[in-house]
N, C-alpha and C positions, 0 to 999 in steps of 0.2 A: 503493499499500500505505498502510495507516494505521500509527502508531505505536502499540507498548504499552506502556499505563502500569501499571506493576506497583505495585498497592496499598502494600506494605510498604515498598517504596523510596519512594514521593511522599510517604507520611505522615510518617515520619520520616527525613529523608534528612541530618539532621548527625549519625545515629548510622554511616552509612556513608562519609562523608566527612570523615575525621580532620584532614585539613590543608585547610581551606577555600580558603588561600591557591594552593594547587595545581589548583584548578578555575577552570573561564572557564565562560561561558554553554552552550558546546556539549561541551567535552571536561573530563576529569578524570580524578582514580584514585579509584575508589571501592572500597571493601573490604567485599564483599557476604558476607563469613563472621561479620562480627560480630552479636550479636544484637541484635534492634529490637524483642521483644516479652519483656513482664516479665509474669507470671503472679503477680498477688496472690492472687487466687482460682481455684477450678477453672472451666475455660472452659466456656459453655454452647454443647453441642452440639445444635446445627441435623436435623444427619440424618448418615446413612451411604452411602458410595457404594462398589461392588464394581467393580472394575475390569474391563472385558471387554476382549476381543481389540480392539476399534476404538479404545480410549484409553488401551492401553500406549502408555508415555513421551511423554503429551500431556496434561500437568497443563491445559494450557491450554484443552483441549478439556473436560477437566473441570469446571475452573472455569467455562466458559460453561455447561456444562450444570446446575450445581448453584446457581449465583449470577445466571445470566443475564450475565455480565461476567467476560471474560476475564480482565482485570487484576487480579483477585483470586486469581490463581494464586500470589502471593506468600503470602497468607495459609493457602490450602491447604496449601502446601510447608511454611512454619514449624511450623503446626500440628499437623502430622503426620511434622516430625522428618526430612522429605526435603532433604538437600542435593544429590542428584543426579536432576534429573526422569527422566534415561533410565534410573533402577533402577525406576521404576514397571512392576512386572509384571501378568500377569492374572490374576484372582482377589485381589488384594491389597484389604483394606478402608481405607477413608479416612474419616476423620474430618471432617466440615463443620461449622466453627464458626460459632456466629451472628455476626449483624455487631456487637452488642453488645462481644461477647468480645474480636473483634479490636479495636475502637477502645478499649476498656477496656485492653485489652495494649498498645497502643501509646502510650497516654497515661500508664501506668504507667511504662513506659519512659522517656518526655520527661520526666515529674515526676523521676524517680533522676539522669538525666543533669544534670537544672537542677541540682537538690540536691548531688550530688557529680560534677563533673564528669570525673573518675578513672574514673569509672564506666562509660566509653562504651569499654572494653577489655573482652577475654575474657580475664579472669587467669587463667589455667591454670598451676599452681604449677609445674610439668613444662616450660612452656615459658619460664616467668621463672628459673629454675634453668640452662637450657641456654642462654640468652642470656648470665648471669654467667659462667658456666664458658667459654663462646666470648669471651670479654672477657677472662679472666684467660688465656688459652691463648697470646694473640698479645702477652703483655706478661712479656716475659723480660728481667731485668735483664742490664746488661753483666758485672757481677761473676759473677754465675751463669754466663753463655755461656765466659766464661773457665775457670771450674772447669769446665764439662763438657767443656770441651777439652784441660783437663789431665789429666783422667781418662781419656781414650781411650787405650787402651796403644799398640796398633800403627796409629799415625797412617798414613795414605798417603801418598806423596810427591806423589802426582798425582792428583785426582779424577776417576775415572772410574767407568763403569757397571759391576754388580757381575759380568758377566759376560766383563769385559777385565782383562788381566793389568797389572800394574804394571811400569816397565821393567825391573826386574829379575829380576821373577820367572819361572819357567819353567812349562809345561805339561806336561813329562814328563821325567824325571831318571832317572838309573840308580844305584842303589845297593845295593852288596853284591852285585852281580850281579842284580838284579832291576830291572825297568821299573817304574817308579812313576809314578801317572797323578797329576794335580794335587797335587803336594809341598807347596804353599804353602797348600791349603786346609786350615784349622781346626787346623793343627800337629799335628793327631795320628800317629800311626804309622803304617807301612803293614803289610798281612797278608802275612804268609811262609808259603809253603805249608807243610803239617805232611809231614812224609815223614823 
């Protein structure tokens, strides 16, 4: 069985392996979610392809038909904004970009990375905010911990799961001739019958 060489991966490898020190000749960590193309101008469309029954979930076969090369599956998926090849369904229209558009888009991305190495990331503001908040959440000063502990009114004697009573608590109690269930729960009173 021959190896399938995906064009977008081969043409712009440094986009997908942000940590070259983690790579070996055969194995490595590759981030395939990164953007490998940059559109400086509208792409030139060679043709359109309508997905039939035989080509559902098979972008490799579609690439073989439209380009004569299964390896161009990466370009086909990227230009059609398809991240999941198994989502290609019957009757979907796919654009088939020209080879020049693919080459120009890859070259534009390479130039952008060379001019600004930090552009080799997909900077989503929501992700940046989320990461900042995650970092803050794990940094609590000792002073803040002591302050919070002092504000807890009913500190338990023994730390137990919420469904287990403390040693001095009771689950049932008799008050004024009534049986009270969960007398220690919530600190509220108990309902007396009307009458």
